[in-house]
N, C-alpha and C positions, 0 to 999 in steps of 0.2 A: 160321248162319242164324237162330239164336235172337235174336241181337242185332238183326238186321235186322227180324225179326218184331216185337220189342218196340218198336223205333223206329217202325215203320209204325203199330202200334196207338196209340202216343202221338201221332203226327202226325195220324191220323184223329180222335182225341178232341179235339186242339187245334183243328183246322180246323172241327169241328162246333160248337165253342164260340166261334169268332171270326167266324162267318159275317156277323154284323151289320156288321162292318168290312170284309169281303171280304179278310181278311188270311190268306195261306197260311202254313204252318209255315216254308217257305223264306224268304218275305218277312220273317217275324218274326225268324228267325236273323240276317238281314242287318241289320234295324233294331236288334236287341239289341246287335250289335257296335258300331254307330256311336253308339248311345245310351250304352253303357257305356264305350267306349274313345275316343269322339270321332270327328269327321269323318276320313275316310281316302280314299285313292284307290280307283278301281274295281279296279285290279290287286291291291291289298292285300285287298280284299273277296273277289276271286276266289280268292286263296290261302287265306283263312280259311274260305270255304265249300267249298273243294276242287272248284271247277268252272272251266271255261274262261272266260277274260275275255269272250268273245262271249256266253256264257250269262248272265253278270252284267249285261252291257249290255242284253240283252233284258228281264231281270228288273227292272232299274232303269227302263227305259222304262215298264213297266207301273206300277211304284211311283210314279214321278214323275207320271204321268197321274192316279193316284189320290190324289195329294197327300201321300204318305208321306215322300218325300225330294226334295232338289234337288241338282243337280250344278252345281258352281261351277268356274271356271277355277283351276288350280293356280297359286299365286303365283310359282313358280320354274320350272315346266315347262309350256310352252305346249301340249304334247301330252296332258298328264294332266288329269283332272277329279277334283275332290274331292267326295265324297258326304257330305251332312249331313242330319240329320233335320229335318223341318218341325215347326212348332208343333203341327200335328195329331198327329204321331207322339209328341211329348213329352206331349201331353194324354192320349192313349189309353194310353200305355205302362204306367202303374201298374196299370190294369185287366188288360192283357194279361199283364204279369208275374205278377199274381195268378192268372190262369187257368193259366199254365204251371206255377207252383208247386203249385197245387191238383192238377194232373194228375200231377206228380212224386210228390206226397204220396199220391195215390190208388194210383199204380202200385206204390209201396213199402209200402202200408198193411198188408200181411200179413206184412211182415218185422219182426222184433224190432230194437231199436236195435243190438244186436251184429251181426245179419245185415246191416243197412244199412251199418255201418262196413266189414264184410268185403267186401260187394258193391262198395262205393265203392273200397276199396283194390284189389280184384281188377281192376276196370275200369281203374284208373290203371296197374296193373302190365301189363295187356295192351297199353295204349296205349304205355307207355314201352318195352316189349319190342319192339313192332313199329317204333316210331320209331327205336330204336337199331339195328335191322336195316337201316333205310333212312335213313342220316344226312342225306339231303337233305329229309326230311319237315319241312315248315314249321311244323306245329302243335306247340305246347308244352303239356305237361300242367301246367305251373306255374300257369296261370290257373284250373285246375279244382280245385286243392287247397283 
């Protein structure tokens, strides 16, 4: 429950600081993936966000209407859509990355450098342990190291 409480507190702080853009923490997570990793299918995004494809579709409807993303036809699969960031997303992203980083820094500010390293290692260990217990888990810890 502590991890969930920490996550919720960080999400609330993030959303309080991104109100001028109307960007939720969930929307930012989606944008961050496609800004960092490049355009991808809605199915891939659902896997990364650990939500149902229909939930991603509704989220993308709102994000597309707000001008954050566009959905394009997949070049090889007529049924699939590729999600890519818009120019608006690319322009705003450096400021939003800075907000997210500042929140992480604030959240960890009372920890020493050694405590931060231990905490980071402990979280990776928890994730790896649980992913090993469920081999079908799609998320890799390699991207977080």
